[in-house]
Every structure is written in C-alpha cells, then in structure tokens.
N, C-alpha and C positions, 0 to 999 in steps of 0.2 A: 547638320549645321545649316542655319539660314542666316543670311545677311540682312533680312528684313526685320523691322521692328514689330513686336507684337502689340496688341491692343493695350495690354497692361503696361508695357514699356512706354507707349505714347501717353497714357494717362499719367504715369509717373513724371514723364518729361514736362507735361503741361503744368502739373502742380509745382514742380521745382522752378520752372521758368517764370510762372506767375509771381512766386515769392521773390525771386531775384529781381524781376522787373520793378516790383514795388519797393523792395527794401535794399537792393544792392545794385543800383545803376552804376556804370563806370565812374561817373562824377563823384559819387559817394565813396567809392573805393579809393579814388585818387585823393580825396580830401583827408582821409585818415591814414594814408599809406605810410607817411613819415613819422607819425606820432604813435598810433595804436592800431595797427592793421587788423588784428583779430576782432571780429564782431560777435561777441557772445550772445547777443539777443537774436541775431540772424541764425546762429548755429542752433539755438534752442528751438526756434521755429522749425528749422529743417529736420533736426534730430528727433524732436518729440511730436510735433503736430503732423509732420509728413511721414516721419518714421524712417528716415534714411540711415540713421545711425545703426539700426539693427538689421539692415538688409542681408548681410552675410552671416548673421548670428543664427544658429539653428533654432527651430521653433521650441525645442525643449528647454532652451535657455532664455525664452522670451523674445526671440527675434523673429524676423519674417521668413527665414529659411530660403531666401531668394538666391538667385544665381549671379554669376559675375556679369551676365548680360544686363541685368537691372542696375547693378552698380555702375556699369559703363555708361548707361544713359544719364545717370546723375552726374558723372564726371564730365560728360560732354557739356551739360548745362553749366556746371561750375567753371569749366574752362572758358565758356563763352562770356562769363562775367568776372573772370579772375577773382572769384569769391574768396575772401579771407576767412575760411572756415576749415577745420581740421578733418574733413571727411576722408581725404585720401590717406593721411597719416594715421588717423585713429580708426576709422570705420573700414578701411581696406587693409593696410599693411599690418597694423597691430592686431586687428580683429582676426584676420586670416591666420596669423601666427598663433594666436590663442586657440582658434578652432582646431588647428592641426595638433597643437600641444595637448588639447583636451582629449584627443583621440587615444592618448596613451594612458588615460585613466586618472588624471590629476583632479581631485575634487575642488580645488581652489579656482579652477578655470571657469566653472559654471557660474559661480557668483560674480566674478569679474565680467564675464560676458553679459550677464543680466544687467549689470550697472551700465555697461556701454550701450546695450540695446535700448535702454530706457532713457538714455541721454543724461544720466546722473553723473557720469564721469567720462573723461576722454583719456586716451592712452597714446603713447608714442613708442615705436619700435626703435631701440637704441642701436642703430647702425648708421654709418654715414649715408647721407642721401645720394651720394655719388657712388655708393657700393654697386658692384656689378653682380648679376646672378652667376656669372662665370668665375668670379673671384670674390666670394662673399665675405672673406675675412680681411681686415686691414693689414697692410704689410708691417705697420708699426702700431704700438699701443694696443688697445682692446681691453677687455675686462676679464679678470680671473676671479675664481670662487674659492673660499676657504671657510669651512664651517658655516655655510649658509650666509656668508657675508661677502659682498662683492667689492672689488677695488679695481680701479682703472679709469681711463678717460677715453671718450669717443667724441670726435669732432664732427661738425657738419650734420647734426641730427635735426631733421625737420619735425616740427610739431612738438618738440620737447618743452618749449617755453610756455605752452598752454595746456600741457598734459597734467592730469591728476595722478596717473600711474605710468611708470616707466616699465616697458617690457624689454628685458635685457637678455639677449642671447649670449651664452658663453660657449666657446668651441668645445665639442665633445671629442672623444678619442677616435671616433669612426667617421669624422667629417660632418656629423650632424651637429646641432646646437641644443644645449640644455637651456630651457627658457625659465627665467626668473621674473618675478614682479617686485618692483621697488616703489615705495611711496615717493611722490615728488619731493616731499619735504626732507627726505633722507639723502638727497643728491644735490650737488651744486650745478646749477644750470646757468651758463653764462652766454648771453647773446653774442653772436658773431656777425660780422658784415656779410650781407647776402645780396646777390644781384637781384633776386626777386623780392621786391618789397612786400608783396602780398603773402609770401610764405617764408618767414624767417627761419634761420637755422641757428643752432646753439651747440656749445660744447658741454657735454654731460660728464661730470667727474664724480666718481664714487670712491669713498674712502672708508672701507669697512662697513658699507651700508647693509642693514639687515634686509634679507631677501627671502621670498617664498618660492620654492621650486614648483614649476608648473608642468613640465613635461619635456619631451624631446621633439624637435622639429627639424625638417630639412630646410635650412635657411635659404639655400639656393632656390628651392621651389617657391618659397614665400616671396622672394625678390623677383622671381620670374613672373608670378601672378601680378605683382605690383607693376612691373614693366609693361605687361600686356594691357592692364587697365589704364596705365598712364597714357597709352596711345590714344585713348578716347578723350582724355583731357586735352591732349595736343590737337586732336581733331576739333574740339570746341573752340580752342584759341584760333585756329586757322579759319574756321567758319565765321567767327565774329569779325576777324580782320577783313576777310573777303567781302562779306555783306556790307560792312560799314564803308569800305572803300568804294564799292559799287554805288552805294547811295550818294557818296560825296561827289564822285566824278559826274554823276547825273545832274548835280546842282551847280557845281563850280563851273564858271564860264570864263573862257579865254578867247579873245578874237571873236567875240559875239557868238560863240558856240559853246555848248557844254564840253568840258574836257574829255568826258567819256565818249564823245563822238569821233575823236581822232583815232585813226586806224592803229597807230602804235600802242595806244592805251588799250584799245579793244583786244589786241593780240596778247598783251600782258595779262589782262584779266581772264581771257579764255584759257591761257596756260595755267593760271592759278586755279581756275575752276576744275580743270582736269586733275591737277595735283590733289585737290581737296576730295574729289570723288574717289580717287584711288586710296587716299588716306582713310576715308570712311569704310571702304571695303576691308582694308587691312585691320583697322581697329575692331570692326565687328567680328572678323575671323578670330582675332586674338581673344576677344571676350567670350565668344561662343565656344572656343576650344577649352576654356577653363570654367564653363558654366556649371558643370555637374559638381565640381569640387571634390570628386571622388579620386580621380586619377591625377589631379593637378592640371595646370595649364599646358597647352600644346607647345612644346619648345620651338617648333618650326614657325607656327603662327605668331608667337611672341617675337621671335627674332625678325621675321618679315615686317611686322608692324612697327617695331622700334627702328629698324634699319631705314624705313621709309618716313614714318610720321615725324620723327625728331627733326629731320632736316626740312620737311615740308612746313611745319609750324613756324620755324625760324624764317624760312624764305618768304612765306606769305606775310608774316608780320613785317619783315623788312620792306617788302613791296608796298604794304599798306602805308608805312611811314613815308616812303618816297612819293607815292601817288597822292598823299595828302599835302604835299608841298611844304610851304613854310609853316603852316599851322601844325603839321605833323611833327615838326622838330621841337615844338614847345613843350614845356612841362605841363601846361594846362590841358593839353589834349591827352586822353588816356591811352593812346596807341602805344606809348612807350612801356606801359605796364604789361601789355600783351607780348611785346617783343622780349621783355625781360623774363616773363614767365616761360615763353617758348624756349629761350636760350637756357634757362635754368633746368627746364624739363629735358632738354636735349642731352645734358650731361648727367642727368639723374638715372640711377639704376642701369647703368651701362650706356656708353655712347653709341651712336649709330655704327661706328667702326667696330666696337666690341660685338655688336649683334650681327654685323655682316660676317665677321670672322667666325662666329659661332655657327651662323647659318651655312657657311661653306662646309663646315665639318658635319653638321646635321644632315645636309643634303648630299654628303659624300662627293663634294666637288674638289678635285685635287688642286693644291696650291700651285703657284708659279714655279716652273722648273728653272733652276739656276743655269745661266748660260756659261758654258765652259770658257775659261780664260785662255 
C-alpha cells in the first residue's frame, strides 16, 4: 500500500479539476442548487469524454478496469466542487454492486455495466443513504420479491431522482442480498427534503414492479467500499474549505492588518491543516485497501477513515464559515454548500460513532468495564 499518488492518478485529477473549474465553479453550483442541482451536461463531459463513469467497470464490459484509488481521486475533486453529478451513487455504489453480482454469472449484468461505462445510463443502489455497513438492512420497510416482481418502499435513496436504472437489493436467506434491476419508469420516485442541496434524496416505491435478477452480493461489503471512498469526497470538501479560508484571511483586513496575521487565526488554521493532512492519509489508506477489488475493502482502514474524516470535514467547514465572518453567513457565499455536504456525508453509510464502535471490535479493543454498584 502507498499513500502517494501515481502519475496516472495525478493526470486524472488534472483532467477532472480542469473541467470542474471551467464548467462547475461554486457560484454556478449555488445558482442552480434550489431549482435543478443535477447538471446533465457536466456529467456527460465527465462520464464520456474523461471516462470516469467506467473506472470501476471491468475491461471486458467496456470499462477502464481501474482500482478504487483512481475513483478516490475523482471523488476528491468532486468534493472540492460539491459537483452535482451522480458519480458516487452510480459509478461507485451501484457499479460496484453490479460488478460483484456479475461474478455470480448473471448475463444481464454485463450489458448494464456496458451502458454505465459508456455514460448512456446512470444507476442508483436502492438503499437508504444513511444505511450502515454494519446494519445494511432497514429496521422497517424494505423490498420483497414475488415472481420476479418487487414491492416495497425505501426512503432516503441518493441518486434515484436522476437514475435510469434502479439496482434493488432484496435480503437473502443467508445474510447476502439478491440484486435486481428495475427500470426507472416502473417505480415511483418521490423527492424528499435533503440537507445537501447538491445531492438530493428520494423515496423509491415499488408496487409489483417487473425486475430482472442479476446475482447475489454481500451488501455490507458494497456499503463498506462506498464508505471508504466517501472519505475521499470528505477530504475534498475539507481541502476546499481550508484553501478558500486561507486565501480569504490573507486579503481581509481588520485594524489595518490582514486577519490572517493574528496569532489566534494562525493557530486555528494550523490545527485545521493538521486535521486535513491526517484525513488525506486515512482516505488514501481506505482507497488503497480496496484497490484490487478482489478481496473487498479493508474493514479496518475504512473504519479508521470514516471515524476521522466525517468529523474533520464538518469541523473544517464550520471553521471556514466562522472565519469568513459576516459574508460566510450569507446565502450568496457557497461555503454553506460545503458545510451541508460535509454534514450529509457524516451521517451517510454509517456515522463516525458506528465506525468507531466497529473499529474497536475489529482491533479487539475491549469495551468499558461496568463499575460495580
């Protein structure tokens, strides 16, 4: 495992960053956040011209056959721009679930993966975005299957509003999930209020919807990989907040001096920088642990990354808002988009508390001993 970026990864980063700088500055994201956050033109450029949609798709299905490390680099850049595109929901979560299901020999998976790799379709994994790798099934509701028709309702599904295909897991008898594909037109997708304006969630309702069986997957593993790569998006959010705040305090003057020259501000920024550096190491370790795709992501690396990066992204975004002063409190400044993305990501795919609890078990750290009364 290496925490350094390869030459290929840096070239991919440069390509994605250039597109986002030209087509997706924060002001443009803010302008469309309340009306139509999804940017299909931007997604077409990223998916087709740069080829990010097929990064995790095997070469035999028309994809790049890349590793999780390359996908993590893309997520860093998308996090830096809170880009309103379905890369994480379609090209990471849904695609990885399909790849794993395809390993069980379902012929329908290859064609769907080919469409996703070419950017001709997007998909959404029909699980609550707040689902945890340690508790992959909702306590209430869910989807059931009868005669290759699915019924049920799942709330809080990210990416469903812009998906062409819904990838629906149904609980199997042995703790795994049987994966089905459902055409978007066969389901009722109702938008729900979302804290993150740039990544809407929806309630997906199926009422006897015709479905095609794809294969069997370990849903916990799919969510674990997603959580590990989400740490890279959180890193990107924190990096933008820190860099933007640093530039601002160098220019903003108070008492005839730049605000950034005051010792108290310097100390706060230094602490944030250290937090971000640690977050980068944790995110890279989580991505490298799932790079091969053969054995799945490393549970310890994922738990460490999410236990740390979730809180760091929120903290850096909160400090960015505070250090921007009055302008940071306004709707016209985009910093609130980053704070909302950071907070939404913190509770997605397991909270930091969930991952810390899992990490204690994985590392065989004993829990607190009750004090005798």
